[in-house]
N, C-alpha and C positions, 0 to 999 in steps of 0.2 A: 427647153433642151434635152433631146434625148441622145444617147448615142453608147458606143462600144458595145462589147459583147455583152456587158453586164451593167452599164451604164458608169455614170460617174460615181467616186466614191472612194473611202479608204480600205484596206486590208492591212488588219494589224496582224501582229507575228509575235508571241510571247517567245521573250528570249530563253535559251534553253542551255545546259548544259550538255556536251557530247555524251559525258558519261549514262545522264538518264535516258537519253534517245537510243544508247547500244543495250541498256537492261529493259527498256521498253520494248524493243525489239526482241530481245531474247525470250519473255514471257510470251509475246504475241506469238499463235499457234500460226502454220504456214498459210491456211486457209485465211485466218482472218488479213495477213498480210497481203495476198493474193486480191482478197475485198478492196481493201483501202488501196492497193496499186492500181484497181480498175477503175476505183472514183476518180483518182487523179485526173484531172482536164489540163491541158497547158492553158495559161493565163494572157492573155495578151494585153502589155502593159503600153504605155505611152504617156507622154506629157500632155497637157490640155495647154495649150498656149494662152498667156496672157493677151490682153490688148488695153493701151491706153485710149481711153473715150474723153473727145474734149468737147465743152459746149461753154455755154453762156457764165455758168457756174465756176468753170475750172476743171482740171483733168480728174480721172478716176481710172482706177486699174480693176479691169473685170476680166473672167474668163471668158473665151471669145463666144461662148454660146448663149452667154449672158448676155453678150453686146449684141448677138445677133438678135435677141430677143429684143432688147431696146427699138430696132429696126423692123419690128413687126415679122421678123424672120422664126418660124418653129423648124426644127431638124429633127426627123428619126432616122436613127443609124442602127438600129438594133432590131430583133425580133419582139414582137409585142406582147406582154403579159401585164397582169394586173398592176404594176408599182408603174410599168412605163404608161398605161394608158391615166393612170392618175398623175402624172406628170403633163402628158398634153393635155387632157380635160381641164386642169388646172391653167395652164400656159394660153390655152383657146379662151376662157373664162376672163383672164387678166386682160388679154389684150382686147376684148371686147368692150371691158369697163373703160380701158385707158382711150378707146377712140373707137366707138360704135359704126362710124361708117368709112374709115381706113379698112383696107385689103389686108387680110395675112398671106405671106408666102409660106407655102408647106411644103419641105423640102425630103422627098420619101427616099430612103436606102434601106429598104427592108427585108430581110429573110422570112418572114412568115410569125406564126406565133396564134394566141389563143384567139378563137374569132370572139368569146363572149367580150373580151378585154377589147377587141376593135371595134366591135356595136356599139360599146360606151363611146369611143371618140368620135365614130362615125354619125353616133346623134349629136353630140357635141356639135359637131360640124354643120349641120342642118338648123339646129339650133340657136346660134350665136347670130348676130346681124352682121357681121362682119363676112366680106364675100372671102372663101378660103380657095386660095389658086393653088393646086399643086404641082409638082414637078418632081419627076424620077431621075434621080442620081445612083448611076450603078444597078440596082435592080428593084422590084416592086414585087413579093412572090406571095400569090394567096392573098391572107387578110390585108397585104400592104399594098396588093393591086385593086382593090376594095377603096382603099383610102385613096389611092391615084385616081380612079375613076370617078368618084364621089365629089372632087374640086367643082370649082365655079364651072358654069356652062362656058364653053370656050378658052377657058382658063386653065385647061389641064395639059400638063407637058412633059417630053422626054429629052433627055439630052441622047444624042445620036447611038450612043453604045451601050444605053439602059436595055434590060431586058423584062419583062414582065411574065409572070405564070401564073396562072390558073390552076388549079385544083381544088377537091370536093376536099371538106374535113373531116379530120379521122379522130376515131376513138383509142383512146388507150385506157380505157378501165380495169378497175380490180373490184373483187367483190363477190357476190354471191349473183348467181343465175337472175334474179328478180331485179339486182343493181345493175346488171350488166344491160338488163333489156331496158331500163329506164335510162341507160345511156346512152343505146343506141338509137332509144327514141327522140331523144335530145339531139342527137345529132342528126337526125333526119329534119329536125324542126329548123336546125340552124342554117343545113343547106338550103333548105328552102326559102330561109330569109334573104342568105348570102345571093341567092338566084334573081331574087324578085329586085332585089338591089343593084345587083349588076346589068339584070334589065332595065330599068328605070333609066341606068346612066350611058348603056351603051346602045341602046336599041336594039339587043339582040333578045329573040323567044325564050321563054325558058326550056324551050325543047331544046333549042342548040345550046344554051349552056348547060345545060345537063348531060349531052352527047361529047361538050368540048371540056367538063371537068371530069368525066371519069376516069381518066389518067389524067397526066402533066400535061399541060399546051405550054410551051413555051413560045412566046413572042417576041421579034426585034421590035425595034423602036417603030420603023415602017408598018409592020404587022400589027401591034397594038393601035397604030395610028388608023386602021384601015378596018378595026374589029370594034373601032366605038370607044376603047378603053382612054383614048387622050385625044386632045385636037390641034397639037402640033408639036414639031421636033424642033428644039432649039440647037442651033450650031454655036451662036453666039449672041453676046447681049446687043439689044439692035441702039 
């Protein structure tokens, strides 16, 4: 499972005395205090529910995402980075070793992320023997849309109010001019890879995909179905 703005984990805080905090604030320059304020980001916190799993050996308490994994359900609920990719790849490999003939249900609610990390997930989905059936819940943006489209043929779905967004990868480079040129070349290469992947799974031409991803293109579930990004819209379980 991969979920939340920064995934599951613990955040530790050092207990501090008020007078020490006041002393540190007094010695900081105004510029430093402004920089620190700008770096602050609101953190969404929520309780991950536990469930009781029952089987022939008895009962076991586990978090809901681990329980979903025992049902061969993988959930992506965050942007994709290297850590998220590692977690997803590990889950896919585990489920293949557990039962190479049983399908995997992959639910996607993804706000985008790193194309290179996404390609590691994509290659793993293609490499493993189980069929990976994809379902978009909420949104599948950019690299999330690629993973949605890469699901098993005939088994790519979205819920009625899901949205899918395509756009080209962007560079956020720093460094010398030669470094920036190399980074720009890499973005061009990755964009070409993604266009070929989307063309393979949607039936759209490279030229159409390039024109459609020059700017953000937003699809409703119905429009994504017509474009070839998915195969069905699910209103409810049959």
